[in-house]
matplotlib code that plots the C-alpha trace (Angstrom):
import matplotlib.pyplot as plt

x = [114.2, 112.5, 114.5, 113.0, 110.4, 112.3, 115.6, 115.5, 114.8, 117.7, 120.0, 118.6, 119.3, 122.9, 123.4, 122.6, 125.2, 127.7, 126.8, 127.6, 131.0, 131.6, 130.7, 133.0, 136.0, 135.4, 135.1, 138.4, 140.0, 138.5, 139.6, 143.1, 143.5, 142.1, 144.6, 147.5, 146.7, 149.5, 151.9, 155.4, 155.2, 153.2, 154.8, 154.8, 152.7, 150.0, 149.7, 149.7, 146.9, 144.9, 145.2, 144.3, 141.2, 140.2, 140.8, 138.5, 135.9, 136.1, 135.4, 132.6, 130.9, 131.2, 129.5, 126.7, 126.2, 126.1, 123.6, 121.3, 121.3, 121.1, 118.0, 116.1, 117.1, 116.0, 112.7, 111.8, 113.2, 111.1, 108.3, 109.2, 108.3, 106.8, 105.5, 108.0, 110.8, 109.5, 110.0, 113.2, 115.2, 115.2, 115.7, 118.9, 120.1, 119.7, 121.5, 124.5, 124.9, 124.0, 126.0, 129.0, 128.9, 128.6, 131.6, 133.7, 133.3, 136.1, 138.5, 141.1, 141.1, 137.5, 136.3, 133.0, 132.1, 129.5, 127.1, 127.0, 125.8, 123.2, 121.8, 121.7, 119.9, 117.5, 116.6, 115.9, 113.7, 111.8, 111.1, 110.1, 107.8, 106.2, 105.8, 104.2, 101.8, 100.8, 100.2, 98.2, 95.8, 95.6, 98.0, 100.8, 104.2, 106.6, 110.4, 111.7, 114.6, 116.3, 116.2, 117.9, 120.5, 121.1, 121.7, 124.0, 126.1, 126.2, 127.4, 130.0, 131.3, 131.6, 133.3, 135.8, 136.6, 137.3, 139.5, 141.4, 142.0, 143.1, 145.4, 145.7, 146.2, 148.3, 147.6, 146.2, 143.9, 142.4, 141.8, 140.3, 138.0, 136.9, 136.2, 134.2, 132.1, 131.3, 130.2, 128.1, 126.6, 125.4, 124.0, 122.2, 120.8, 119.4, 118.0, 116.3, 114.8, 113.4, 111.9, 110.0, 108.8, 107.5, 105.7, 104.1, 103.1, 101.4, 99.8, 98.3, 97.3, 95.2, 93.6, 89.8, 88.5, 85.3, 85.4, 82.6, 83.5, 84.6, 84.7, 88.1, 88.4, 88.1, 90.5, 92.6, 95.8, 95.6, 98.2, 99.9, 100.2, 101.7, 104.2, 105.1, 105.7, 107.9, 110.0, 110.5, 111.5, 114.0, 115.4, 115.8, 117.7, 120.0, 120.7, 121.5, 123.8, 125.6, 126.0, 127.7, 129.8, 131.0, 131.9, 133.8, 135.7, 135.3, 135.8, 136.0, 139.5, 142.4]
y = [151.2, 147.8, 144.8, 142.0, 140.0, 136.7, 138.1, 136.2, 133.0, 133.6, 134.1, 130.9, 128.9, 130.4, 128.8, 125.4, 126.0, 127.0, 123.8, 121.7, 123.3, 122.8, 119.1, 118.6, 120.2, 118.3, 115.1, 115.7, 116.3, 113.1, 111.1, 112.5, 111.6, 108.2, 107.6, 108.7, 106.1, 103.6, 105.7, 106.1, 109.9, 112.7, 115.1, 118.8, 119.7, 117.3, 119.0, 122.4, 121.3, 120.0, 123.3, 125.2, 123.1, 123.6, 127.3, 127.4, 125.3, 127.8, 130.8, 129.0, 128.0, 131.6, 132.8, 130.2, 131.3, 134.9, 134.2, 132.7, 136.0, 138.1, 136.4, 136.7, 140.3, 141.2, 139.3, 141.1, 144.5, 144.8, 142.4, 139.8, 136.7, 133.9, 130.4, 129.0, 130.8, 129.6, 126.0, 126.3, 128.5, 126.0, 123.1, 124.9, 125.4, 121.7, 120.7, 122.9, 122.1, 118.4, 117.8, 119.5, 117.4, 114.2, 115.0, 116.2, 112.8, 111.0, 114.0, 113.5, 116.2, 117.3, 115.6, 114.7, 111.1, 109.1, 108.8, 112.6, 113.0, 110.3, 112.3, 115.5, 113.8, 112.1, 115.4, 117.0, 114.1, 114.2, 117.9, 118.0, 115.0, 116.7, 120.0, 118.4, 116.4, 119.4, 121.6, 118.9, 119.1, 122.9, 123.8, 126.3, 124.8, 127.8, 127.7, 128.0, 130.0, 126.7, 125.8, 129.1, 128.6, 125.1, 126.4, 129.2, 126.7, 124.3, 127.0, 128.3, 124.8, 124.0, 127.3, 126.9, 123.3, 124.2, 127.2, 124.9, 122.3, 124.9, 127.1, 125.8, 122.0, 120.8, 123.9, 122.6, 125.5, 125.6, 121.9, 121.8, 124.6, 122.6, 119.6, 121.7, 123.3, 120.0, 118.6, 121.8, 121.2, 117.8, 119.1, 122.0, 119.6, 117.2, 120.0, 121.7, 118.4, 117.7, 121.2, 120.6, 117.2, 119.0, 121.6, 118.8, 116.8, 119.8, 120.8, 117.3, 116.9, 120.1, 119.0, 118.4, 115.0, 115.5, 112.2, 109.7, 106.3, 104.1, 100.4, 98.7, 98.4, 102.2, 103.0, 106.1, 106.7, 109.3, 112.1, 110.6, 107.3, 108.9, 110.8, 107.6, 105.8, 108.7, 108.6, 104.9, 105.2, 107.9, 105.8, 102.9, 105.1, 106.3, 102.8, 101.6, 104.6, 103.8, 100.3, 101.3, 103.9, 101.1, 98.9, 101.7, 102.3, 106.0, 108.4, 112.1, 112.2, 110.6]
z = [151.4, 152.0, 150.9, 148.7, 150.5, 149.9, 151.2, 154.5, 152.7, 150.3, 153.3, 154.9, 151.7, 151.6, 155.0, 153.5, 150.8, 153.5, 155.4, 152.3, 152.0, 155.7, 155.4, 152.5, 154.3, 157.5, 155.5, 153.9, 157.3, 158.8, 155.7, 155.8, 159.5, 158.9, 156.1, 158.3, 161.0, 161.2, 159.1, 160.5, 160.2, 158.9, 156.4, 157.3, 154.2, 155.4, 158.7, 157.0, 154.7, 157.6, 159.4, 156.3, 155.8, 159.5, 159.2, 156.2, 158.1, 161.0, 158.7, 157.0, 160.2, 161.5, 158.3, 158.7, 162.3, 161.3, 158.6, 161.2, 163.0, 159.8, 158.3, 161.6, 161.9, 158.4, 158.7, 162.0, 161.0, 157.8, 158.8, 156.2, 158.2, 156.2, 157.1, 154.7, 156.5, 159.9, 158.8, 156.7, 159.1, 162.1, 159.6, 158.2, 161.8, 162.6, 159.4, 160.1, 163.8, 163.8, 160.6, 162.0, 165.2, 163.1, 161.0, 164.0, 165.6, 163.7, 163.9, 166.6, 169.2, 168.7, 172.0, 170.3, 171.0, 168.9, 171.9, 172.2, 168.6, 169.2, 172.2, 170.1, 167.2, 169.6, 171.2, 167.8, 166.7, 170.1, 170.0, 166.4, 167.0, 170.0, 168.2, 165.1, 167.3, 169.4, 166.4, 164.7, 167.7, 167.4, 170.2, 170.0, 170.8, 170.7, 171.2, 174.7, 176.0, 176.8, 173.1, 172.2, 174.9, 173.6, 170.0, 171.3, 173.3, 170.4, 168.0, 170.4, 171.0, 167.3, 166.6, 169.5, 168.6, 165.0, 166.1, 168.5, 165.9, 163.4, 165.5, 169.1, 168.8, 171.7, 173.8, 177.1, 178.1, 174.6, 174.5, 178.0, 177.0, 174.0, 176.2, 178.7, 175.9, 174.4, 177.7, 178.3, 174.9, 175.9, 179.2, 177.4, 174.8, 177.4, 179.6, 176.7, 175.5, 179.0, 179.2, 176.0, 177.3, 180.4, 178.3, 176.2, 179.3, 180.8, 177.5, 176.9, 180.5, 180.3, 177.1, 177.6, 176.6, 174.6, 172.7, 173.0, 174.3, 171.3, 170.8, 171.0, 167.2, 166.9, 169.7, 169.2, 171.1, 173.8, 173.9, 177.0, 175.2, 172.1, 174.4, 176.1, 172.8, 171.5, 174.7, 174.5, 170.8, 171.7, 174.6, 172.2, 169.7, 172.5, 173.7, 170.2, 169.8, 173.0, 171.9, 168.7, 170.5, 172.8, 169.8, 168.2, 171.4, 170.9, 173.8, 174.0, 175.3, 173.5]

ax = plt.figure().add_subplot(projection="3d")
ax.plot(x, y, z, "-o")
ax.set_aspect("equal")
plt.show()
């Protein structure tokens, strides 16, 4: 029996709903920790409530990650791929993962620093910009294995950090594992971004130039110029983010 044609898209939209619930829960945890700063002590029920919220966040993120596998499996198994799904599915992935990292930043013990989130967001903006520019010129810009590894490492890091905050807070090996996974996430993010830059550079370098010489007033930017501009903008965003991180005094280890 063939499922409804829009089932993969329904599963994808359910992931966005789960993302909203996840963000609300993590916001509550971050707000509660912020309100407790400077207090003489924290009541046991406050700690219990925080652990309950983090447990719920862990379950919700696991469901969101599973839905990412499920919608892809259903679409491939019954040939239900659509152009709409090709756009919305990676968008939902970015919302869940990037949003989770943003909201984990103020939570003590998450080991996620503001500059790390800036690097992740800059990478997503860079790759999306390169893909859009390449496809606008008629070039295919498929996903690379490095991008898939990056997404897997990011998801594993978020899931482990949430589990540690919920059930293993203060356990040395669990917290060190969280720290290592977060660092690996940054490394995988940077590496995958550079791999896409390499692909774009090679793609645009091989592009034949059939344009007639134009006067200065009609000058159009060449692909290499656009790529350079994008890289400069991303570098500027990273520098600004690092500046804010320094002012906040945030660090991954407390």
